[in-house]
Backbone bond lengths (Angstrom), bond angles and torsions (degrees), N, CA, C in turn:
res aa  C-N    CA-C-N  psi(-1)  N-CA   C-N-CA  omega(-1)  CA-C   N-CA-C  phi
1 M - - - 1.436 - - 1.523 110.82 -
2 L 1.306 116.82 -45.83 1.453 121.96 178.96 1.528 110.11 -64.71
3 L 1.323 115.51 -39.04 1.452 120.17 178.42 1.521 111.34 -63.71
4 K 1.320 118.95 -38.85 1.465 122.74 177.36 1.520 110.89 -63.31
5 K 1.346 115.62 -41.48 1.471 119.39 179.42 1.534 110.93 -64.97
6 I 1.322 116.58 -40.72 1.473 120.45 179.89 1.525 110.15 -65.42
7 I 1.306 117.08 -42.96 1.464 121.03 178.41 1.521 110.52 -64.22
8 L 1.334 117.21 -41.94 1.461 121.55 179.38 1.534 110.90 -63.92
9 I 1.318 117.71 -45.07 1.471 121.48 178.55 1.521 110.17 -64.38
10 S 1.323 118.00 -40.37 1.469 121.85 178.17 1.529 110.96 -62.44
11 L 1.335 116.53 -43.04 1.469 120.15 178.58 1.530 111.58 -64.13
12 I 1.338 117.48 -40.66 1.472 121.11 178.48 1.525 110.06 -64.31
13 A 1.349 116.42 -44.20 1.465 120.42 178.81 1.519 110.52 -62.82
14 L 1.314 117.48 -41.63 1.452 122.04 178.43 1.530 110.53 -63.30
15 F 1.317 117.43 -42.90 1.456 122.40 179.06 1.530 110.78 -61.95
16 I 1.339 117.27 -45.77 1.471 121.39 -179.39 1.523 110.31 -63.95
17 S 1.324 118.16 -43.04 1.465 120.15 -179.35 1.526 110.82 -66.89
18 C 1.318 117.97 -36.01 1.469 121.10 176.93 1.519 110.62 -66.21
19 T 1.320 116.83 -39.59 1.462 120.99 178.98 1.525 110.42 -62.57
20 K 1.329 116.33 -42.95 1.472 119.97 178.66 1.519 110.49 -64.56
21 T 1.320 117.81 -40.59 1.456 121.91 179.62 1.525 110.05 -64.25
22 I 1.311 117.20 -43.82 1.474 120.75 178.51 1.517 110.23 -62.70
23 S 1.320 117.15 -43.61 1.464 121.17 178.88 1.525 110.69 -61.42
24 R 1.325 116.69 -44.41 1.462 121.02 179.42 1.526 110.34 -63.52
25 K 1.329 117.50 -40.97 1.462 120.55 179.08 1.521 111.16 -65.73
26 N 1.326 118.34 -36.92 1.464 120.97 176.94 1.520 110.52 -62.95
27 N 1.315 117.43 -41.71 1.465 120.75 177.06 1.518 111.10 -63.02
28 E 1.330 116.54 -42.08 1.451 120.16 179.00 1.521 110.86 -65.25
29 I 1.300 117.18 -38.00 1.464 120.59 178.88 1.518 110.23 -63.18
30 S 1.328 117.70 -44.87 1.458 118.66 -178.75 1.525 110.50 -66.77
31 R 1.335 118.64 -36.51 1.460 121.98 177.77 1.525 109.97 -67.31
32 D 1.376 116.67 -42.51 1.450 119.90 178.75 1.518 111.48 -64.68
33 S 1.305 117.99 -36.49 1.464 119.62 179.08 1.521 110.24 -67.84
34 L 1.327 117.51 -31.08 1.459 121.09 176.71 1.518 110.08 -69.38
35 I 1.329 116.22 -40.37 1.466 120.35 -178.85 1.520 110.47 -64.97
36 G 1.318 117.59 -39.37 1.450 120.17 -178.27 1.512 113.95 -77.43
37 N 1.300 117.24 -12.02 1.453 121.20 -176.03 1.522 110.51 -74.92
38 T 1.311 116.32 133.70 1.457 120.12 -179.90 1.519 112.10 -115.14
39 D 1.335 117.70 9.93 1.451 119.55 176.33 1.520 108.70 -62.31
40 K 1.311 116.51 138.16 1.457 120.17 -176.38 1.514 110.58 -113.84
41 V 1.316 113.16 152.85 1.453 121.27 175.26 1.524 106.92 -87.74
42 N 1.305 118.14 133.52 1.456 121.21 174.53 1.510 108.07 -117.98
43 F 1.323 115.67 115.84 1.454 120.93 -176.26 1.514 108.34 -146.49
44 Q 1.309 116.38 135.85 1.458 120.72 178.94 1.519 110.61 -98.47
45 I 1.310 115.79 128.92 1.468 122.03 177.01 1.522 108.19 -88.20
46 S 1.321 116.24 139.40 1.463 120.52 173.70 1.518 108.69 -64.28
47 K 1.303 116.06 129.98 1.469 122.20 -176.37 1.525 110.76 -90.21
48 L 1.322 114.75 156.90 1.456 120.62 173.52 1.516 109.39 -80.27
49 N 1.336 116.32 146.98 1.454 119.12 173.94 1.528 109.18 -77.89
50 S 1.317 117.89 172.14 1.467 121.01 -172.32 1.525 112.90 -61.38
51 K 1.317 118.01 -38.48 1.469 119.86 179.27 1.523 111.21 -71.57
52 A 1.317 117.30 -34.53 1.466 120.61 177.21 1.524 110.30 -68.97
53 I 1.331 117.03 -35.93 1.466 120.37 176.79 1.522 109.95 -60.24
54 K 1.332 116.50 -43.69 1.469 120.22 177.73 1.522 111.20 -63.95
55 L 1.318 116.67 -34.89 1.454 121.11 -178.91 1.531 111.42 -64.04
56 V 1.332 118.07 -38.57 1.473 121.38 -175.32 1.528 113.40 -102.07
57 E 1.323 118.59 6.27 1.457 119.73 -174.26 1.530 113.34 -64.46
58 T 1.321 119.08 -24.14 1.466 121.08 178.68 1.532 112.13 -96.07
59 W 1.298 117.60 0.96 1.464 122.68 179.99 1.532 107.57 -89.87
60 D 1.326 115.93 90.84 1.474 121.51 -173.64 1.520 113.04 -59.32
61 E 1.321 117.65 -39.67 1.466 120.77 -178.66 1.528 110.79 -64.36
62 Y 1.318 116.79 -35.86 1.464 120.15 176.12 1.528 109.50 -64.66
63 Q 1.316 116.28 -44.64 1.469 120.59 -178.86 1.530 111.00 -61.95
64 N 1.336 116.77 -38.93 1.471 120.69 -179.52 1.524 111.81 -64.94
65 I 1.324 116.24 -47.65 1.468 118.30 -178.20 1.528 110.83 -71.22
66 D 1.320 116.57 -32.12 1.460 120.38 177.67 1.529 110.06 -61.09
67 E 1.313 116.16 -43.11 1.466 120.48 -179.98 1.528 111.45 -62.65
68 L 1.334 117.20 -43.94 1.463 120.08 -179.62 1.534 111.13 -69.58
69 L 1.319 117.12 -40.70 1.469 119.63 -178.21 1.525 112.60 -69.53
70 K 1.313 117.63 -23.97 1.466 119.37 173.40 1.525 109.84 -61.44
71 Q 1.340 116.34 -34.64 1.465 120.51 177.22 1.527 110.83 -70.83
72 Y 1.328 116.99 -31.89 1.465 121.46 -178.55 1.536 112.23 -72.06
73 Q 1.315 117.70 -11.18 1.461 120.07 176.79 1.524 111.22 -68.71
74 N 1.311 115.44 -26.50 1.453 120.58 -176.42 1.524 108.19 -141.89
75 I 1.328 116.63 75.17 1.462 121.17 -173.03 1.523 109.43 -137.10
76 N 1.330 116.42 149.37 1.461 117.93 175.12 1.523 108.96 -87.00
77 A 1.310 115.32 166.13 1.463 121.36 -173.29 1.528 111.87 -61.86
78 N 1.315 117.53 -38.72 1.460 120.55 -178.92 1.524 111.17 -63.59
79 L 1.317 117.01 -47.70 1.467 119.98 179.64 1.522 111.31 -65.16
80 A 1.310 116.58 -35.98 1.465 119.96 177.04 1.525 110.19 -60.23
81 L 1.316 116.43 -42.87 1.470 119.96 178.86 1.526 112.00 -69.78
82 L 1.320 116.89 -37.55 1.465 119.99 -179.73 1.529 111.85 -64.53
83 N 1.314 117.31 -34.82 1.468 121.42 -178.37 1.527 112.99 -95.37
84 A 1.317 117.63 4.35 1.464 121.28 -172.91 1.527 113.18 -62.27
85 K 1.308 117.12 -41.66 1.473 119.47 -178.42 1.524 111.02 -67.55
86 E 1.318 116.83 -40.90 1.466 120.39 176.85 1.530 110.11 -62.17
87 L 1.309 116.66 -41.42 1.456 120.95 178.98 1.522 111.09 -63.25
88 A 1.319 117.46 -41.09 1.471 121.15 178.63 1.525 111.12 -63.90
89 V 1.328 116.77 -39.62 1.471 120.60 177.64 1.529 110.20 -64.01
90 L 1.327 116.97 -44.81 1.465 120.35 179.11 1.527 111.61 -63.47
91 A 1.329 116.91 -38.28 1.469 120.47 178.95 1.527 110.56 -65.65
92 K 1.316 117.15 -38.36 1.475 120.40 177.46 1.519 110.37 -66.19
93 Q 1.331 116.80 -43.78 1.458 120.26 178.23 1.527 110.53 -61.17
94 L 1.306 116.94 -40.43 1.466 121.21 178.63 1.519 110.60 -63.07
95 K 1.315 116.19 -45.52 1.471 121.86 -178.79 1.526 111.34 -63.08
96 D 1.313 116.18 -36.62 1.461 120.88 -175.52 1.526 113.94 -87.26
97 S 1.318 118.38 -1.11 1.470 119.63 -171.94 1.522 113.36 -136.02
98 I 1.285 118.41 53.63 1.468 119.36 178.10 1.523 107.10 -70.00
99 R 1.311 116.67 108.35 1.462 122.14 -174.47 1.526 113.36 -92.18
100 V 1.296 117.56 -11.46 1.459 121.55 -177.24 1.529 107.71 -102.55
101 E 1.312 116.53 116.52 1.468 121.65 -175.93 1.526 112.34 -54.90
102 R 1.315 117.00 -41.55 1.470 120.93 -177.43 1.523 112.49 -66.02
103 L 1.330 116.40 -14.70 1.461 119.98 -179.24 1.523 112.49 -101.61
104 K 1.294 117.88 3.85 1.471 121.31 178.50 1.527 109.24 -86.04
105 I 1.319 113.61 62.56 1.464 120.52 -178.61 1.530 108.53 -127.49
106 P 1.333 116.92 156.73 1.478 119.88 -176.47 1.529 114.50 -56.13
107 S 1.315 118.55 -39.15 1.471 119.33 -176.52 1.534 111.99 -65.28
108 I 1.316 117.77 -32.23 1.467 120.73 175.88 1.526 109.61 -75.83
109 K 1.317 117.22 -42.91 1.467 120.76 -179.71 1.523 111.25 -60.75
110 I 1.319 116.93 -37.88 1.468 120.83 177.96 1.522 110.39 -62.95
111 R 1.306 116.53 -45.23 1.466 120.21 -179.18 1.534 111.34 -65.72
112 L 1.323 116.32 -36.09 1.467 119.68 176.58 1.523 111.01 -66.76
113 N 1.327 116.99 -38.10 1.472 120.67 177.03 1.526 111.13 -64.49
114 V 1.320 116.47 -42.77 1.471 120.30 178.82 1.529 109.80 -62.17
115 L 1.322 116.74 -45.59 1.464 120.48 178.83 1.526 110.51 -59.78
116 H 1.318 117.29 -45.43 1.466 120.75 179.68 1.531 111.00 -62.01
117 N 1.330 117.28 -44.27 1.468 120.60 179.55 1.530 111.67 -61.84
118 E 1.302 117.33 -40.87 1.474 120.40 179.24 1.529 110.83 -65.40
119 T 1.329 116.85 -38.93 1.474 118.73 178.64 1.525 110.94 -68.62
120 L 1.329 116.63 -33.74 1.468 119.53 176.08 1.523 111.06 -65.22
121 R 1.325 116.82 -37.62 1.475 119.99 177.22 1.523 110.69 -61.71
122 L 1.327 116.32 -43.43 1.466 119.18 179.50 1.525 110.23 -65.39
123 A 1.323 117.36 -39.80 1.470 120.11 177.38 1.531 110.34 -62.31
124 D 1.327 117.43 -40.13 1.465 120.48 175.92 1.526 110.93 -63.68
125 M 1.313 116.56 -38.70 1.459 120.40 -179.36 1.531 110.93 -63.34
126 S 1.325 116.90 -29.19 1.465 119.32 -179.00 1.524 112.01 -67.56
127 T 1.339 117.62 -14.29 1.473 120.62 178.75 1.523 112.38 -97.21
128 I 1.322 117.84 -4.85 1.463 121.27 -178.78 1.531 108.25 -91.01
129 P 1.324 116.97 119.08 1.461 118.34 -175.65 1.530 114.22 -69.18
130 S 1.322 118.73 -26.93 1.469 119.63 -174.92 1.521 112.42 -103.36
131 I 1.298 117.98 28.45 1.467 121.45 -179.36 1.532 109.77 -70.31
132 T 1.301 116.28 144.96 1.470 119.77 -179.64 1.516 110.50 -101.32
133 E 1.292 115.25 160.58 1.463 121.08 178.91 1.531 110.55 -62.47
134 E 1.327 116.59 -38.38 1.460 120.33 -179.34 1.529 111.17 -62.16
135 E 1.318 116.29 -39.84 1.470 120.25 179.41 1.527 110.90 -66.19
136 V 1.322 116.54 -40.90 1.463 120.81 178.09 1.523 110.15 -65.90
137 T 1.316 116.00 -43.53 1.463 120.68 179.45 1.524 110.73 -61.97
138 E 1.313 116.83 -42.96 1.463 120.52 179.44 1.528 110.93 -63.66
139 E 1.327 117.57 -43.50 1.467 120.33 179.92 1.522 110.89 -67.78
140 N 1.316 116.41 -37.60 1.465 120.35 175.96 1.526 110.25 -60.64
141 S 1.322 116.38 -42.43 1.473 120.30 176.91 1.524 111.09 -63.71
142 N 1.333 116.95 -38.65 1.469 119.93 177.84 1.527 111.07 -62.18
143 I 1.326 116.56 -40.40 1.465 120.75 178.71 1.526 110.09 -63.97
144 L 1.312 116.16 -47.44 1.468 119.82 -178.54 1.529 111.08 -66.63
145 N 1.337 117.59 -34.42 1.465 120.57 175.03 1.528 110.97 -64.83
146 A 1.329 116.59 -41.78 1.470 120.60 179.34 1.524 110.38 -64.70
147 Y 1.315 116.97 -39.72 1.466 120.76 178.49 1.527 110.56 -68.30
148 S 1.320 116.75 -39.95 1.468 120.37 176.63 1.523 110.71 -62.20
149 A 1.328 116.80 -39.84 1.467 120.49 178.39 1.525 110.62 -62.96
150 L 1.324 117.21 -38.77 1.466 121.17 176.17 1.525 110.06 -62.20
151 N 1.328 116.53 -48.32 1.466 120.16 179.69 1.524 111.97 -61.37
152 L 1.326 116.32 -42.17 1.468 119.38 179.46 1.529 110.90 -63.65
153 K 1.331 117.18 -38.35 1.468 120.29 178.81 1.526 110.59 -66.13
154 I 1.333 117.27 -41.42 1.469 120.26 177.04 1.523 109.93 -62.19
155 N 1.325 116.88 -42.97 1.466 120.47 176.13 1.527 111.23 -59.87
156 N 1.339 116.32 -43.32 1.467 119.99 179.92 1.523 111.79 -62.97
157 I 1.321 116.92 -38.98 1.467 120.40 178.52 1.525 110.02 -62.58
158 V 1.323 116.51 -46.83 1.466 120.81 179.59 1.526 110.23 -63.90
159 N 1.328 116.81 -43.32 1.472 120.04 179.54 1.525 111.26 -63.74
160 Q 1.328 116.87 -39.64 1.463 120.72 178.42 1.530 110.66 -64.12
161 E 1.322 116.81 -41.60 1.468 120.43 177.61 1.529 110.41 -62.60
162 N 1.331 117.08 -42.49 1.467 120.88 177.89 1.526 110.96 -62.45
163 L 1.314 115.65 -43.73 1.460 120.34 179.47 1.529 110.71 -62.57
164 N 1.338 116.77 -42.36 1.466 120.45 178.42 1.523 111.43 -63.05
165 E 1.343 116.83 -40.42 1.465 120.31 177.69 1.526 110.95 -63.17
166 E 1.325 116.74 -44.68 1.465 120.56 179.29 1.528 110.96 -64.53
167 L 1.311 116.69 -41.02 1.464 120.62 178.55 1.520 111.16 -64.37
168 N 1.327 116.97 -43.73 1.465 120.19 177.63 1.525 111.40 -63.04
169 S 1.314 116.51 -39.85 1.464 120.78 177.40 1.525 110.45 -63.36
170 F 1.326 116.95 -43.17 1.464 120.96 178.43 1.532 110.75 -62.82
171 I 1.320 116.98 -43.58 1.470 120.99 179.53 1.521 109.97 -62.77
172 D 1.337 116.58 -41.90 1.470 119.58 177.75 1.524 111.05 -61.07
173 E 1.335 116.83 -41.88 1.460 120.63 178.78 1.528 110.93 -63.65
174 V 1.319 116.73 -42.96 1.469 120.66 179.16 1.522 109.94 -63.84
175 L 1.299 117.79 -43.11 1.467 121.01 179.19 1.524 111.34 -64.12
176 Q 1.327 116.85 -40.24 1.462 120.20 177.00 1.519 110.64 -64.68
177 L 1.302 116.75 -42.48 1.461 121.14 177.86 1.523 109.97 -63.03
178 N 1.303 116.24 -42.79 1.459 120.81 178.40 1.531 110.66 -62.11
179 D 1.333 117.94 -43.56 1.466 121.65 177.39 1.526 110.96 -61.52
180 T 1.329 115.81 -40.89 1.460 120.50 178.99 1.524 110.31 -64.36
181 L 1.312 118.15 -43.23 1.466 121.83 178.99 1.525 110.82 -64.47
182 I 1.310 117.20 -38.53 1.466 120.09 178.20 1.519 110.19 -65.44
183 E 1.334 116.63 -40.89 1.464 120.17 177.62 1.519 110.48 -63.08
184 L 1.333 116.96 -45.43 1.454 120.91 179.41 1.529 110.61 -63.10
185 D 1.293 116.32 -40.46 1.458 120.84 179.69 1.529 110.42 -64.45
186 S 1.324 117.46 -39.91 1.465 120.18 179.57 1.524 110.66 -69.73
187 I 1.333 117.11 -32.54 1.472 119.55 176.40 1.512 109.10 -68.09
188 N 1.308 119.06 -39.58 1.463 122.83 179.99 1.525 111.58 -63.85
189 I 1.277 118.80 -28.43 1.466 122.14 -179.23 1.522 109.60 -65.52
190 F 1.309 116.52 -35.39 1.464 119.52 -175.39 1.511 113.33 -90.55
191 L 1.295 118.79 -9.40 1.454 121.19 178.53 1.535 109.36 -83.44
192 P 1.355 115.67 135.89 1.471 117.72 177.25 1.529 109.79 -70.75
193 E 1.272 113.52 146.37 1.466 118.37 179.37 1.515 109.15 -89.89
194 N 1.280 119.22 146.03 1.466 125.21 -179.51 1.473 112.10 -90.99
């Protein structure tokens, strides 16, 4: 009787350990299939306009992340995961170092926070053994979308400033014209009519 119980417990223990081994091997297989995959993500990042480029040219942290994210436009899932931690560090540095005074506004800070959070998600994904290529691709797209939103906001700020300058210039011209017309009108009052 005791021998039957020992054999039964041994068989159960053997079954459980085999199940864990099979589960671990399945995770390794899915990770290995991701590593061997060379399918690339193709995504276009919204570019800065020429005035926005000048605005951020002295912002080194922006330049660093811009260079790395250009690679993420056309990257396979494995490389995206391998560089994920570096990308998260660069996103944090960018968020913490807004060097352009005109960009120290809530709408830019929000976009930087979103970008940083998305890069942290990808870095977390690099530690999950059973991650799929689709999940990596989706997160990569989220990162590039967040970066594009940042670029579009910077472009909008520059465009708004340009529009305000043009509007102020137009108002000044109208006011000058109005002053000139008032002067001419006052001169006409004193001239005798023929």
